[in-house]
Backbone as ProteinMPNN parsed JSONL, in Angstrom:
{"seq_chain_A": "MNSSITLWRASTRSMPKHVDHGARRYELSSIAAALIAEGGMEAATIREIAHRSGYSKGVVEHYFENKDELISGALDCINRRYEQRVDRAIRGHSGMVALRQRIAATLPVTPVIRNEWKVRLVFWSMAAVQGTLRERQAQRFERAIEYFAADIAYAMQTGEVSATLDARQRGYEVFTATIGIASLALYNPSYYNKAFLLAEIDRLIERLNHQLPEG", "coords_chain_A": {"N_chain_A": [[176.549, 44.879, 125.542], [177.035, 47.464, 127.878], [176.803, 46.572, 131.257], [175.915, 48.345, 133.241], [174.447, 50.239, 131.831], [172.39, 48.636, 130.915], [171.129, 47.962, 133.33], [170.313, 50.509, 134.116], [168.416, 51.188, 132.131], [166.52, 49.234, 132.607], [165.699, 49.972, 135.151], [164.513, 52.465, 134.678], [162.355, 51.749, 133.145], [160.781, 50.496, 135.025], [160.143, 52.514, 136.749], [157.56, 54.526, 138.148], [155.317, 56.43, 136.116], [155.077, 59.987, 135.962], [152.197, 61.467, 137.246], [149.785, 63.782, 136.49], [147.693, 64.778, 138.673], [145.716, 66.697, 138.961], [145.024, 67.298, 136.297], [144.125, 64.796, 135.486], [141.937, 64.383, 137.175], [140.305, 66.418, 136.275], [139.849, 65.54, 133.67], [138.374, 63.176, 134.147], [136.24, 64.296, 135.486], [135.127, 65.79, 133.456], [134.173, 63.806, 131.771], [132.292, 62.675, 133.483], [130.536, 64.847, 133.699], [129.568, 64.983, 131.066], [128.206, 62.551, 130.914], [126.225, 62.916, 132.864], [124.82, 65.022, 131.717], [123.8, 63.674, 129.538], [122.198, 61.563, 130.578], [121.403, 62.035, 133.22], [122.085, 61.717, 136.796], [122.121, 59.001, 137.286], [123.304, 57.885, 135.074], [125.967, 58.424, 135.278], [127.965, 56.435, 136.234], [130.587, 54.77, 138.077], [131.636, 52.637, 136.68], [130.926, 53.256, 133.992], [132.255, 55.671, 133.598], [134.864, 54.778, 133.864], [134.938, 53.086, 131.649], [134.64, 54.892, 129.483], [136.829, 56.535, 129.833], [139.008, 54.884, 129.781], [140.473, 54.19, 131.925], [140.978, 52.186, 134.901], [138.401, 50.951, 137.164], [139.296, 51.263, 139.726], [141.078, 53.418, 139.543], [139.338, 55.521, 138.903], [137.725, 55.513, 141.202], [139.586, 56.36, 143.006], [139.618, 59.084, 142.69], [136.979, 59.821, 143.011], [135.167, 59.117, 145.605], [132.54, 58.911, 146.329], [129.092, 59.69, 145.409], [128.59, 62.392, 145.911], [131.131, 63.602, 145.662], [131.569, 63.041, 143.018], [129.536, 64.476, 141.564], [130.197, 67.013, 142.414], [132.728, 67.297, 141.314], [132.07, 67.198, 138.589], [130.525, 69.52, 138.423], [132.428, 71.477, 139.11], [134.042, 71.231, 136.894], [132.39, 72.074, 134.694], [131.899, 74.64, 135.537], [134.414, 75.782, 135.466], [134.831, 75.861, 132.709], [132.775, 77.584, 132.064], [133.589, 79.97, 133.372], [135.926, 80.518, 131.949], [134.823, 80.99, 129.439], [133.256, 83.274, 129.958], [135.283, 85.065, 130.676], [136.577, 85.361, 128.207], [134.494, 86.505, 126.773], [133.969, 88.99, 127.995], [136.301, 90.337, 127.813], [138.071, 93.287, 127.465], [135.822, 94.775, 127.771], [133.429, 96.599, 129.789], [131.182, 97.628, 132.443], [127.838, 98.055, 131.316], [128.025, 96.784, 128.835], [129.768, 94.688, 129.394], [128.177, 93.364, 131.245], [126.013, 92.55, 129.643], [127.369, 90.779, 127.927], [128.193, 88.906, 129.806], [125.77, 87.813, 130.684], [124.893, 86.684, 128.275], [126.81, 84.725, 127.933], [126.08, 83.044, 129.87], [123.406, 82.135, 129.606], [121.624, 79.352, 128.079], [122.365, 79.273, 125.121], [123.645, 77.739, 123.303], [124.303, 74.273, 122.397], [126.379, 73.271, 124.034], [126.381, 74.967, 126.31], [123.828, 74.448, 127.164], [124.054, 71.78, 128.013], [125.732, 72.183, 130.174], [123.984, 73.451, 131.924], [122.203, 71.395, 132.433], [123.732, 69.74, 134.057], [124.119, 71.469, 136.222], [121.484, 71.703, 137.25], [120.995, 69.119, 138.149], [122.882, 68.967, 140.199], [121.935, 71.034, 141.867], [119.484, 69.999, 142.691], [120.342, 67.977, 144.355], [121.783, 69.458, 146.209], [119.748, 70.779, 147.471], [118.84, 69.129, 149.455], [121.013, 68.314, 150.865], [123.22, 69.348, 153.234], [126.048, 69.992, 153.102], [126.616, 70.198, 150.347], [124.824, 72.216, 149.799], [125.915, 74.398, 151.166], [128.285, 74.798, 149.72], [127.185, 75.521, 147.266], [125.896, 77.878, 147.915], [128.056, 79.536, 148.335], [129.095, 79.644, 145.748], [126.998, 80.929, 144.43], [127.052, 83.417, 145.711], [129.531, 84.418, 144.901], [129.096, 84.619, 142.133], [127.055, 86.54, 142.051], [128.459, 88.746, 142.936], [130.107, 89.298, 140.746], [128.233, 90.06, 138.78], [127.192, 92.287, 140.087], [129.454, 93.9, 140.167], [129.799, 94.669, 137.512], [127.547, 96.275, 137.211], [128.046, 98.23, 139.135], [130.25, 99.488, 138.008], [129.031, 100.549, 135.755], [127.385, 102.381, 136.983], [129.263, 104.191, 137.951], [130.233, 105.299, 135.624], [128.086, 106.582, 134.59], [126.223, 105.197, 133.056], [123.999, 104.009, 134.139], [121.682, 104.903, 136.776], [123.325, 106.538, 139.425], [122.507, 106.15, 141.968], [121.572, 103.662, 142.464], [121.361, 100.432, 144.074], [123.944, 98.48, 143.753], [124.591, 95.858, 144.508], [122.075, 94.716, 145.106], [120.775, 95.009, 142.644], [122.462, 93.489, 141.06], [122.016, 90.99, 142.176], [119.311, 90.643, 141.473], [119.383, 90.598, 138.632], [121.028, 88.395, 138.235], [119.543, 86.262, 139.426], [117.29, 86.366, 137.821], [118.415, 85.617, 135.397], [119.128, 82.975, 135.977], [116.562, 81.882, 136.317], [115.454, 82.183, 133.731], [117.224, 80.604, 132.252], [116.762, 78.071, 133.376], [114.064, 77.607, 132.693], [114.383, 77.471, 129.957], [115.476, 74.975, 129.547], [113.368, 73.257, 129.937], [111.554, 73.969, 128.031], [112.658, 74.176, 125.264], [111.946, 74.735, 122.608], [110.37, 76.972, 122.663], [111.877, 78.742, 124.257], [114.087, 79.517, 122.531], [117.237, 80.298, 120.834], [116.97, 82.899, 119.713], [114.888, 83.935, 121.255], [116.085, 83.9, 123.796], [118.196, 85.708, 123.471], [116.726, 87.995, 123.06], [115.607, 88.209, 125.58], [117.808, 88.971, 127.043], [118.121, 91.585, 126.17], [115.789, 92.624, 127.28], [116.278, 92.352, 130.027], [118.477, 94.088, 130.353], [117.292, 96.455, 129.51], [115.326, 96.873, 131.468], [116.961, 97.325, 133.652], [118.232, 99.66, 132.883], [116.16, 101.427, 133.156], [115.565, 101.513, 135.796], [114.294, 102.963, 138.749], [115.822, 105.404, 140.921], [117.233, 104.316, 144.061], [115.295, 104.384, 147.078]], "CA_chain_A": [[176.112, 46.164, 126.082], [177.508, 47.704, 129.219], [175.818, 46.1, 132.236], [175.35, 49.476, 133.983], [173.419, 50.835, 130.966], [171.257, 47.719, 130.92], [170.449, 48.12, 134.608], [169.663, 51.827, 134.137], [167.232, 51.117, 131.29], [165.536, 48.405, 133.292], [165.155, 50.717, 136.284], [163.638, 53.534, 134.186], [161.1, 51.142, 132.703], [159.982, 50.122, 136.194], [159.785, 53.708, 137.501], [156.192, 54.981, 137.842], [155.229, 57.663, 135.355], [154.522, 61.125, 136.686], [150.777, 61.653, 136.978], [149.222, 65.089, 136.82], [146.417, 64.395, 139.268], [144.727, 67.73, 138.655], [144.573, 67.11, 134.919], [143.356, 63.545, 135.397], [140.643, 64.595, 137.83], [139.511, 67.248, 135.364], [139.451, 64.664, 132.568], [137.311, 62.3, 134.621], [135.094, 65.149, 135.792], [134.53, 66.161, 132.177], [133.414, 62.638, 131.326], [131.14, 62.583, 134.368], [129.61, 65.917, 133.314], [128.933, 64.586, 129.81], [127.264, 61.47, 131.204], [125.087, 63.49, 133.59], [124.027, 65.776, 130.731], [123.14, 62.718, 128.645], [121.204, 60.696, 131.203], [121.197, 62.276, 134.637], [123.077, 61.189, 137.719], [122.152, 57.543, 137.191], [124.164, 57.483, 133.953], [127.373, 58.691, 135.605], [128.461, 55.396, 137.129], [132.032, 54.57, 138.074], [131.93, 51.691, 135.598], [130.831, 53.913, 132.69], [133.346, 56.647, 133.533], [136.065, 53.99, 133.596], [134.856, 52.606, 130.266], [134.869, 55.987, 128.536], [138.148, 57.142, 130.041], [140.064, 53.907, 129.553], [141.122, 53.885, 133.198], [140.309, 51.146, 135.679], [137.463, 51.438, 138.166], [140.079, 51.667, 140.889], [141.607, 54.76, 139.315], [138.215, 56.46, 139.011], [137.322, 55.566, 142.604], [140.612, 57.123, 143.73], [139.283, 60.506, 142.595], [135.594, 60.039, 143.415], [134.808, 58.064, 146.542], [131.089, 58.805, 146.459], [128.318, 60.47, 144.438], [128.765, 63.819, 146.182], [132.386, 64.029, 145.059], [131.424, 62.921, 141.57], [128.764, 65.592, 141.043], [130.962, 68.234, 142.681], [133.773, 67.356, 140.302], [131.429, 67.553, 137.316], [130.133, 70.93, 138.493], [133.656, 72.266, 139.044], [134.505, 71.171, 135.505], [131.602, 72.949, 133.824], [132.053, 76.031, 135.988], [135.685, 76.276, 134.942], [134.592, 76.193, 131.304], [131.927, 78.778, 132.058], [134.398, 81.125, 133.737], [136.817, 80.805, 130.817], [133.992, 81.569, 128.384], [132.917, 84.638, 130.365], [136.506, 85.877, 130.581], [136.781, 85.697, 126.795], [133.386, 87.337, 126.297], [133.986, 90.355, 128.542], [137.637, 90.921, 127.669], [138.053, 94.582, 126.803], [134.544, 95.437, 128.005], [133.107, 96.917, 131.177], [129.858, 98.208, 132.614], [126.664, 97.398, 130.761], [128.432, 95.887, 127.751], [130.283, 93.489, 130.047], [127.034, 92.666, 131.839], [125.3, 91.891, 128.554], [128.183, 89.645, 127.499], [128.185, 87.924, 130.888], [124.475, 87.117, 130.631], [124.872, 85.88, 127.045], [127.685, 83.571, 128.138], [125.463, 82.225, 130.913], [122.172, 81.516, 129.123], [121.871, 78.191, 127.22], [122.15, 79.628, 123.721], [124.32, 76.722, 122.484], [124.19, 72.937, 123.0], [127.381, 73.111, 125.098], [125.906, 75.645, 127.518], [122.638, 73.72, 127.598], [124.517, 70.616, 128.774], [126.226, 72.68, 131.453], [122.83, 73.707, 132.77], [121.66, 70.1, 132.858], [124.555, 69.311, 135.195], [123.818, 72.349, 137.354], [120.184, 71.4, 137.839], [121.15, 67.872, 138.9], [123.593, 69.304, 141.435], [121.073, 71.842, 142.726], [118.472, 69.134, 143.301], [121.014, 67.279, 145.448], [122.144, 70.457, 147.22], [118.539, 71.196, 148.184], [118.583, 68.228, 150.584], [122.275, 67.955, 151.512], [123.782, 70.566, 153.793], [127.395, 70.308, 152.626], [126.497, 70.666, 148.964], [124.101, 73.485, 149.828], [126.872, 75.437, 151.579], [129.172, 75.059, 148.577], [126.449, 76.225, 146.23], [125.661, 79.236, 148.401], [129.296, 80.279, 148.088], [129.178, 79.884, 144.303], [126.009, 81.958, 144.111], [127.518, 84.706, 146.211], [130.616, 84.868, 144.026], [128.51, 85.012, 140.855], [126.344, 87.799, 142.255], [129.47, 89.802, 143.041], [130.54, 89.646, 139.391], [127.144, 90.817, 138.161], [127.122, 93.569, 140.78], [130.626, 94.704, 139.793], [129.495, 95.279, 136.206], [126.562, 97.343, 137.427], [128.722, 99.3, 139.878], [131.059, 100.241, 137.05], [128.094, 101.309, 134.926], [126.946, 103.505, 137.812], [130.361, 105.161, 138.026], [130.416, 105.949, 134.323], [126.858, 107.258, 134.201], [125.362, 104.396, 132.179], [122.758, 103.838, 134.895], [121.597, 105.82, 137.908], [124.38, 106.376, 140.424], [121.903, 105.926, 143.286], [121.099, 102.286, 142.573], [122.068, 99.495, 144.939], [124.568, 97.568, 142.783], [124.491, 94.478, 145.002], [120.701, 94.268, 144.95], [120.482, 94.879, 141.207], [123.216, 92.334, 140.582], [121.27, 89.815, 142.632], [118.089, 90.52, 140.687], [119.712, 90.189, 137.264], [121.569, 87.037, 138.315], [118.473, 85.299, 139.667], [116.452, 86.355, 136.616], [119.157, 84.829, 134.411], [118.966, 81.573, 136.378], [115.195, 81.479, 136.012], [115.286, 82.071, 132.277], [118.0, 79.445, 131.809], [116.078, 76.854, 133.822], [112.869, 77.437, 131.863], [114.809, 77.121, 128.604], [115.73, 73.535, 129.487], [112.092, 72.553, 129.92], [110.791, 74.325, 126.832], [113.661, 74.728, 124.348], [111.376, 75.221, 121.351], [109.9, 78.341, 122.916], [113.038, 79.51, 124.71], [115.172, 79.262, 121.587], [118.32, 81.268, 120.914], [116.461, 84.242, 119.43], [114.124, 84.363, 122.423], [117.009, 84.146, 124.901], [118.916, 86.955, 123.199], [115.763, 89.075, 123.304], [115.479, 88.313, 127.028], [118.949, 89.772, 127.518], [117.758, 92.982, 125.909], [114.773, 93.038, 128.248], [116.93, 92.498, 131.322], [119.274, 95.311, 130.317], [116.381, 97.59, 129.393], [114.731, 97.11, 132.781], [117.984, 97.9, 134.524], [118.454, 101.048, 132.438], [115.035, 102.269, 133.544], [115.287, 101.392, 137.215], [114.23, 104.209, 139.501], [116.826, 105.495, 141.983], [116.845, 103.711, 145.333], [114.726, 105.28, 148.079]], "C_chain_A": [[176.596, 46.282, 127.519], [176.438, 47.342, 130.229], [175.178, 47.245, 133.003], [174.247, 50.16, 133.177], [172.172, 49.97, 130.962], [170.451, 47.868, 132.191], [169.704, 49.449, 134.667], [168.377, 51.81, 133.325], [166.138, 50.311, 131.966], [164.881, 49.171, 134.433], [164.211, 51.809, 135.824], [162.317, 52.976, 133.699], [160.183, 50.828, 133.876], [159.552, 51.325, 137.028], [158.366, 54.146, 137.152], [156.218, 56.293, 137.079], [154.633, 58.767, 136.217], [153.07, 61.332, 136.263], [150.367, 63.054, 137.408], [147.809, 64.83, 137.358], [145.33, 65.428, 139.005], [144.142, 67.561, 137.27], [143.723, 65.849, 134.788], [141.986, 63.713, 136.05], [139.719, 65.43, 136.933], [138.996, 66.408, 134.193], [138.283, 63.782, 132.973], [136.048, 63.094, 134.955], [134.365, 65.555, 134.524], [133.681, 65.012, 131.627], [132.156, 62.483, 132.177], [130.086, 63.628, 134.001], [128.861, 65.546, 132.038], [127.889, 63.499, 130.047], [126.024, 61.993, 131.929], [124.193, 64.261, 132.629], [123.247, 64.842, 129.818], [121.985, 61.985, 129.329], [120.963, 60.896, 132.675], [122.25, 61.59, 135.492], [123.211, 59.674, 137.617], [123.093, 57.057, 136.095], [125.643, 57.61, 134.281], [127.871, 57.686, 136.638], [129.981, 55.303, 137.031], [132.431, 53.668, 136.91], [131.927, 52.39, 134.232], [131.924, 54.965, 132.531], [134.655, 55.929, 133.222], [136.093, 53.528, 132.143], [135.203, 53.719, 129.283], [136.266, 56.582, 128.654], [139.287, 56.191, 129.694], [140.845, 53.574, 130.809], [140.36, 52.762, 133.899], [139.318, 51.77, 136.648], [138.207, 51.937, 139.394], [140.632, 53.068, 140.753], [140.493, 55.795, 139.479], [137.801, 56.624, 140.463], [138.342, 56.307, 143.462], [140.262, 58.606, 143.753], [137.861, 60.807, 143.084], [135.152, 58.887, 144.311], [133.305, 57.873, 146.66], [130.413, 59.729, 145.435], [128.482, 61.971, 144.652], [130.032, 64.352, 145.533], [132.29, 64.008, 143.537], [130.681, 64.125, 140.986], [129.484, 66.914, 141.294], [132.073, 68.404, 141.656], [133.225, 67.762, 138.952], [131.058, 69.025, 137.295], [131.356, 71.837, 138.409], [134.169, 72.339, 137.609], [133.719, 72.138, 134.626], [131.72, 74.408, 134.244], [133.378, 76.617, 135.528], [135.535, 76.681, 133.484], [133.773, 77.472, 131.194], [132.749, 80.026, 132.352], [135.359, 81.508, 132.615], [136.043, 81.46, 129.681], [133.617, 83.014, 128.702], [134.129, 85.55, 130.244], [136.772, 86.291, 129.14], [135.727, 86.689, 126.325], [133.497, 88.783, 126.771], [135.331, 91.038, 128.381], [137.561, 92.226, 126.871], [136.773, 95.352, 127.013], [134.357, 95.717, 129.494], [131.683, 97.445, 131.239], [128.757, 97.383, 131.975], [127.006, 96.455, 129.615], [128.95, 94.581, 128.341], [129.148, 92.679, 130.657], [126.249, 91.91, 130.776], [126.069, 90.647, 128.087], [128.182, 88.53, 128.545], [126.882, 87.115, 130.868], [124.428, 86.196, 129.417], [125.724, 84.625, 127.184], [127.118, 82.609, 129.165], [124.235, 81.48, 130.405], [122.469, 80.384, 128.13], [121.547, 78.458, 125.747], [122.853, 78.661, 122.764], [124.132, 75.363, 123.143], [125.172, 72.716, 124.147], [126.891, 73.741, 126.394], [124.653, 74.956, 128.051], [123.029, 72.502, 128.433], [125.082, 71.029, 130.124], [125.071, 72.899, 132.426], [122.179, 72.421, 133.248], [122.422, 69.582, 134.076], [124.245, 70.161, 136.423], [122.505, 71.966, 138.043], [120.216, 70.088, 138.619], [121.827, 68.158, 140.231], [122.687, 70.061, 142.391], [120.007, 70.996, 143.396], [119.067, 68.353, 144.467], [121.345, 68.246, 146.58], [120.945, 70.889, 148.045], [118.295, 70.347, 149.425], [119.856, 67.812, 151.315], [123.013, 69.218, 151.933], [125.138, 70.957, 153.236], [127.362, 70.853, 151.21], [125.813, 72.027, 148.918], [125.031, 74.636, 150.211], [127.81, 75.801, 150.433], [128.45, 75.874, 147.514], [126.15, 77.656, 146.643], [126.885, 80.111, 148.16], [129.446, 80.603, 146.605], [128.199, 80.977, 143.888], [126.502, 83.34, 144.522], [128.622, 85.274, 145.322], [130.071, 85.343, 142.687], [127.792, 86.347, 140.968], [127.325, 88.967, 142.318], [129.95, 90.244, 141.662], [129.484, 90.477, 138.67], [127.07, 92.223, 138.777], [128.282, 94.48, 140.4], [130.417, 95.372, 138.445], [128.549, 96.462, 136.381], [127.201, 98.515, 138.165], [129.574, 100.152, 138.944], [130.168, 101.108, 136.165], [127.557, 102.516, 135.688], [128.01, 104.6, 137.846], [130.528, 105.948, 136.736], [129.139, 106.614, 133.804], [125.956, 106.48, 133.264], [124.007, 104.13, 132.822], [122.805, 104.779, 136.089], [122.655, 105.512, 138.957], [123.827, 106.088, 141.81], [121.365, 104.507, 143.455], [121.922, 101.507, 143.591], [122.651, 98.412, 144.022], [124.428, 96.117, 143.217], [123.084, 93.92, 144.787], [120.35, 94.074, 143.483], [121.232, 93.698, 140.604], [122.528, 91.035, 140.953], [120.035, 89.586, 141.762], [118.363, 90.041, 139.262], [120.217, 88.749, 137.251], [120.454, 86.013, 138.498], [117.504, 85.239, 138.486], [117.102, 85.512, 135.528], [119.019, 83.341, 134.705], [117.571, 81.07, 136.013], [114.966, 81.267, 134.535], [116.001, 80.825, 131.755], [117.304, 78.136, 132.175], [114.845, 76.582, 132.969], [113.237, 77.001, 130.448], [115.074, 75.628, 128.472], [114.431, 72.752, 129.353], [111.279, 72.826, 128.668], [111.729, 74.961, 125.801], [113.095, 75.251, 123.037], [110.877, 76.659, 121.49], [111.07, 79.239, 123.315], [114.233, 79.201, 123.809], [116.216, 80.388, 121.67], [117.826, 82.692, 120.693], [115.695, 84.797, 120.63], [115.058, 84.724, 123.571], [117.789, 85.447, 124.696], [118.001, 88.159, 123.413], [115.551, 89.282, 124.801], [116.633, 89.116, 127.632], [118.654, 91.247, 127.327], [116.759, 93.487, 126.943], [115.373, 93.234, 129.64], [117.719, 93.801, 131.396], [118.368, 96.537, 130.288], [115.733, 97.914, 130.743], [115.721, 97.753, 133.733], [118.233, 99.361, 134.172], [117.358, 101.986, 132.93], [114.654, 102.102, 135.018], [115.24, 102.763, 137.86], [115.334, 104.243, 140.553], [116.312, 104.866, 143.267], [116.271, 104.774, 146.273], [113.677, 106.176, 147.51]], "O_chain_A": [[176.568, 45.313, 128.278], [175.287, 47.753, 130.084], [174.013, 47.143, 133.387], [173.243, 50.605, 133.734], [171.048, 50.472, 131.001], [169.221, 47.9, 132.146], [168.597, 49.519, 135.2], [167.359, 52.348, 133.761], [164.963, 50.672, 131.901], [163.678, 49.051, 134.667], [163.209, 52.073, 136.488], [161.28, 53.628, 133.814], [158.959, 50.885, 133.749], [158.703, 51.196, 137.91], [157.998, 54.14, 135.977], [157.039, 57.167, 137.358], [153.797, 58.517, 137.086], [152.757, 61.368, 135.073], [150.58, 63.454, 138.553], [146.858, 64.682, 136.591], [144.16, 65.079, 138.845], [142.931, 67.663, 137.076], [142.725, 65.836, 134.068], [140.985, 63.229, 135.521], [138.517, 65.179, 136.849], [137.846, 66.551, 133.776], [137.311, 63.653, 132.229], [134.932, 62.625, 134.735], [133.138, 65.654, 134.508], [132.599, 65.235, 131.083], [131.08, 62.193, 131.654], [128.891, 63.335, 133.993], [127.655, 65.769, 131.938], [126.814, 63.525, 129.448], [124.906, 61.566, 131.643], [122.968, 64.175, 132.705], [122.151, 65.182, 129.372], [120.921, 61.805, 128.736], [120.381, 60.03, 133.329], [123.181, 60.968, 134.981], [124.292, 59.128, 137.836], [123.621, 55.948, 136.174], [126.48, 56.978, 133.637], [128.161, 58.047, 137.779], [130.58, 55.706, 136.033], [133.437, 53.906, 136.241], [132.813, 52.152, 133.411], [132.463, 55.131, 131.437], [135.458, 56.404, 132.419], [137.134, 53.571, 131.487], [135.979, 53.506, 128.352], [136.817, 57.078, 127.672], [140.389, 56.624, 129.357], [141.775, 52.769, 130.77], [139.234, 52.436, 133.526], [139.38, 52.968, 136.924], [137.801, 52.912, 140.025], [140.659, 53.828, 141.721], [140.69, 56.826, 140.122], [137.552, 57.742, 140.916], [138.001, 56.825, 144.525], [140.571, 59.306, 144.717], [137.578, 61.922, 143.521], [134.805, 57.811, 143.825], [132.842, 56.799, 147.045], [131.082, 60.45, 144.695], [128.511, 62.738, 143.689], [130.02, 65.423, 144.925], [132.863, 64.859, 142.858], [131.145, 64.728, 140.019], [129.393, 67.834, 140.481], [132.332, 69.511, 141.186], [133.828, 68.57, 138.246], [131.246, 69.707, 136.287], [131.328, 72.853, 137.715], [134.665, 73.375, 137.166], [134.31, 72.933, 133.896], [131.649, 75.307, 133.406], [133.464, 77.809, 135.232], [136.048, 77.719, 133.067], [134.037, 78.327, 130.349], [132.619, 81.032, 131.655], [135.579, 82.692, 132.362], [136.545, 82.378, 129.033], [133.655, 83.877, 127.825], [134.017, 86.678, 129.763], [137.147, 87.434, 128.877], [136.031, 87.608, 125.565], [133.156, 89.704, 126.029], [135.489, 92.195, 128.77], [137.051, 92.256, 125.751], [136.629, 96.463, 126.502], [135.041, 95.144, 130.342], [131.054, 97.68, 130.208], [128.745, 96.156, 132.081], [126.345, 95.431, 129.442], [128.619, 93.499, 127.857], [129.154, 91.449, 130.595], [125.863, 90.76, 130.985], [125.476, 89.588, 127.878], [128.173, 87.348, 128.2], [126.895, 85.893, 131.016], [123.973, 85.057, 129.517], [125.398, 83.583, 126.617], [127.61, 81.491, 129.317], [124.043, 80.311, 130.739], [123.466, 80.449, 127.411], [120.575, 77.929, 125.206], [122.676, 78.755, 121.55], [123.829, 75.299, 124.335], [124.839, 72.049, 125.126], [126.974, 73.125, 127.457], [124.447, 74.893, 129.263], [122.399, 72.225, 129.454], [124.931, 70.307, 131.11], [125.173, 72.571, 133.608], [121.657, 72.37, 134.361], [121.824, 69.05, 135.011], [124.123, 69.639, 137.531], [122.432, 71.914, 139.271], [119.537, 69.957, 139.638], [121.401, 67.654, 141.27], [122.665, 69.772, 143.587], [119.656, 71.245, 144.55], [118.382, 68.094, 145.457], [121.211, 67.91, 147.757], [121.098, 71.318, 149.188], [117.616, 70.791, 150.352], [119.795, 67.045, 152.277], [123.381, 70.048, 151.101], [125.364, 72.127, 152.926], [128.009, 71.856, 150.909], [126.169, 72.885, 148.109], [124.941, 75.724, 149.643], [128.095, 76.977, 150.205], [129.019, 76.797, 146.932], [126.152, 78.554, 145.801], [126.76, 81.287, 147.821], [129.87, 81.701, 146.244], [128.537, 81.848, 143.087], [126.381, 84.306, 143.77], [128.64, 86.47, 145.029], [130.528, 86.356, 142.157], [127.905, 87.192, 140.08], [127.042, 90.05, 141.806], [130.177, 91.432, 141.435], [129.803, 91.478, 138.027], [126.906, 93.215, 138.068], [128.115, 95.697, 140.318], [130.816, 96.521, 138.254], [128.733, 97.515, 135.772], [126.922, 99.671, 137.849], [129.618, 101.376, 139.068], [130.503, 102.253, 135.863], [127.304, 103.563, 135.092], [127.694, 105.788, 137.777], [130.917, 107.116, 136.753], [129.124, 107.148, 132.695], [125.007, 107.047, 132.722], [122.991, 104.039, 132.132], [123.84, 105.379, 136.378], [122.853, 104.355, 139.329], [124.592, 105.809, 142.734], [120.766, 104.19, 144.483], [123.045, 101.888, 143.921], [121.925, 97.527, 143.57], [124.175, 95.241, 142.39], [122.923, 92.784, 144.339], [119.704, 93.092, 143.118], [120.705, 92.991, 139.745], [122.463, 90.099, 140.156], [119.754, 88.456, 141.363], [117.653, 89.177, 138.748], [119.872, 87.975, 136.359], [120.424, 85.002, 137.796], [116.958, 84.177, 138.184], [116.419, 84.775, 134.817], [118.817, 82.539, 133.793], [117.416, 79.975, 135.472], [114.352, 80.279, 134.13], [115.464, 80.086, 130.93], [117.265, 77.203, 131.373], [114.609, 75.443, 132.566], [112.495, 76.252, 129.813], [114.912, 75.071, 127.386], [114.403, 71.696, 128.72], [110.425, 72.029, 128.282], [111.608, 76.149, 125.502], [113.698, 76.124, 122.413], [110.955, 77.453, 120.553], [111.235, 80.34, 122.79], [115.255, 78.69, 124.266], [116.087, 81.308, 122.477], [118.227, 83.601, 121.42], [115.83, 85.97, 120.979], [114.855, 85.734, 124.246], [118.011, 86.197, 125.646], [118.44, 89.208, 123.885], [115.337, 90.41, 125.245], [116.453, 89.847, 128.606], [118.907, 92.061, 128.215], [116.857, 94.617, 127.423], [115.015, 94.177, 130.346], [117.636, 94.529, 132.385], [118.638, 97.535, 130.956], [115.606, 99.081, 131.115], [115.36, 98.623, 134.525], [118.421, 100.198, 135.055], [117.584, 103.184, 133.104], [113.566, 102.497, 135.437], [116.059, 103.628, 137.549], [115.742, 103.186, 141.033], [115.111, 104.877, 143.536], [116.712, 105.924, 146.262], [113.103, 106.99, 148.232]]}, "name": "protein", "num_of_chains": 1, "seq": "MNSSITLWRASTRSMPKHVDHGARRYELSSIAAALIAEGGMEAATIREIAHRSGYSKGVVEHYFENKDELISGALDCINRRYEQRVDRAIRGHSGMVALRQRIAATLPVTPVIRNEWKVRLVFWSMAAVQGTLRERQAQRFERAIEYFAADIAYAMQTGEVSATLDARQRGYEVFTATIGIASLALYNPSYYNKAFLLAEIDRLIERLNHQLPEG"}
């Protein structure tokens, strides 16, 4: 065999493979999210993430230097899934129909969404006592409220609801009500079952439809 070909093959074998760091971080974050949903933050250890992923502890630690980064990564992972689910749910819809679909995609009506909420509540408990995490969560809340408010604003423009409402305030109210219902559903799933949660969506929409004009 030509010596130059032999040298080329040897060099390609020793070359490091291209690593998609974004994809790998997402993969590890997904595993961390699953572990947190199963057993809380204590279950999401570097050792267990390494075991489930097949990577070394060193690789996992490269992406998550501490618990804050780990839970933030897990939250980013579930929020990406949530946003993709909402995008699919509201595609082709607007106004009150889009709002209804957005709420339905948010409430824990399936085991997958229920696990997402378990991760959120763990993060929120940490954010309540850590300033950096709290600031990040405040930004996420504000962005979510804007989406809810945009649906209501569109409904106001098309005459579905009173044009004199405060879209931002109503969006805030519906969003926080959704959070409350979702949180209660985790503690009492037998009562807050899927049928109950879907009925709650109807009640939220009905209250909005009958809101009195501002002022």
